[in-house]
C-alpha positions in Angstrom: -26.2 24.4 14.1 -29.7 24.4 15.5 -32.0 22.4 17.8 -35.0 20.5 16.2 -38.1 20.1 18.3 -40.6 17.3 18.0 -42.6 17.8 14.7 -42.9 17.0 11.0 -40.2 17.5 8.4 -41.2 17.3 4.7 -38.4 16.3 2.1 -38.4 15.8 -1.6 -35.8 13.1 -2.4 -37.4 12.7 -5.8 -40.5 13.9 -7.4 -42.8 13.4 -4.4 -42.7 15.0 -0.9 -42.3 12.8 1.9 -43.4 13.5 5.6 -41.2 12.3 8.4 -42.1 12.6 12.1 -39.0 13.7 14.0 -38.6 13.1 17.7 -36.2 16.1 18.3 -32.4 16.5 17.5 -30.2 18.8 15.8 -29.6 20.1 12.1 -26.5 21.7 10.7 -26.3 23.6 7.4 -22.9 23.8 5.7 -22.2 24.6 2.1 -25.7 24.0 0.9 -26.0 20.6 2.6 -28.1 19.8 5.6 -27.0 17.2 8.2 -29.7 16.0 10.7 -29.2 14.0 13.7 -32.5 13.1 15.6 -33.5 10.9 18.5 -36.0 9.1 16.4 -37.7 9.5 13.0 -40.5 7.8 11.2 -41.7 8.1 7.6 -45.3 9.2 7.4 -46.2 6.5 4.8 -45.2 3.7 7.2 -47.4 5.0 9.9 -51.0 3.5 10.2 -53.2 6.6 10.3 -56.0 5.0 12.4 -53.4 3.7 15.0 -51.8 7.2 15.0 -55.2 8.9 15.6 -56.0 6.4 18.5 -52.7 7.1 20.1 -53.1 10.9 19.7 -56.6 10.8 21.4 -55.2 8.7 24.2 -52.2 11.1 24.7 -54.6 14.0 24.8 -56.7 12.4 27.4 -53.7 11.6 29.4 -52.4 15.1 29.2 -55.6 16.7 30.3 -56.2 14.1 33.2 -52.5 14.6 34.6 -52.4 16.7 37.8 -50.4 19.9 37.2 -48.9 19.3 40.8 -47.2 16.3 39.4 -44.7 18.2 37.2 -42.8 15.1 36.1 -45.9 13.3 35.0 -47.3 16.6 33.4 -44.0 17.1 31.4 -44.0 13.4 30.3 -47.7 13.6 29.2 -47.0 16.8 27.1 -44.0 15.3 25.5 -46.1 12.1 24.7 -48.8 14.2 23.3 -46.3 16.2 21.0 -44.9 12.9 19.8 -48.3 11.4 18.9 -49.4 14.7 17.1 -46.1 14.6 15.0 -46.8 11.0 14.1 -50.5 11.6 13.2 -49.6 14.8 11.1 -46.8 12.8 9.3 -49.3 10.1 8.5 -51.5 12.6 6.9 -54.2 13.0 9.6 -55.2 16.5 10.7 -55.1 17.6 14.3 -57.5 20.0 15.9 
């Protein structure tokens, strides 16, 4: 068993690879079978790339404008940025 962070997982259910944005959770490997339990997931091909880019840029702006003295707000902004980045990457967008 292992913890999963927010990020992108790529799976190949048939002939094509599919990107999925994961919102953190757990994975277990047992007898060559992987079981994944996550807080949320979204297929990359169902995410609008322009909308995801706009959300990512807004999350970047919020993360840089949050005061480091407000630890709770800073942590939330950082988590929102990680989620927005995962969605954009799963949609096929590049992140600089």
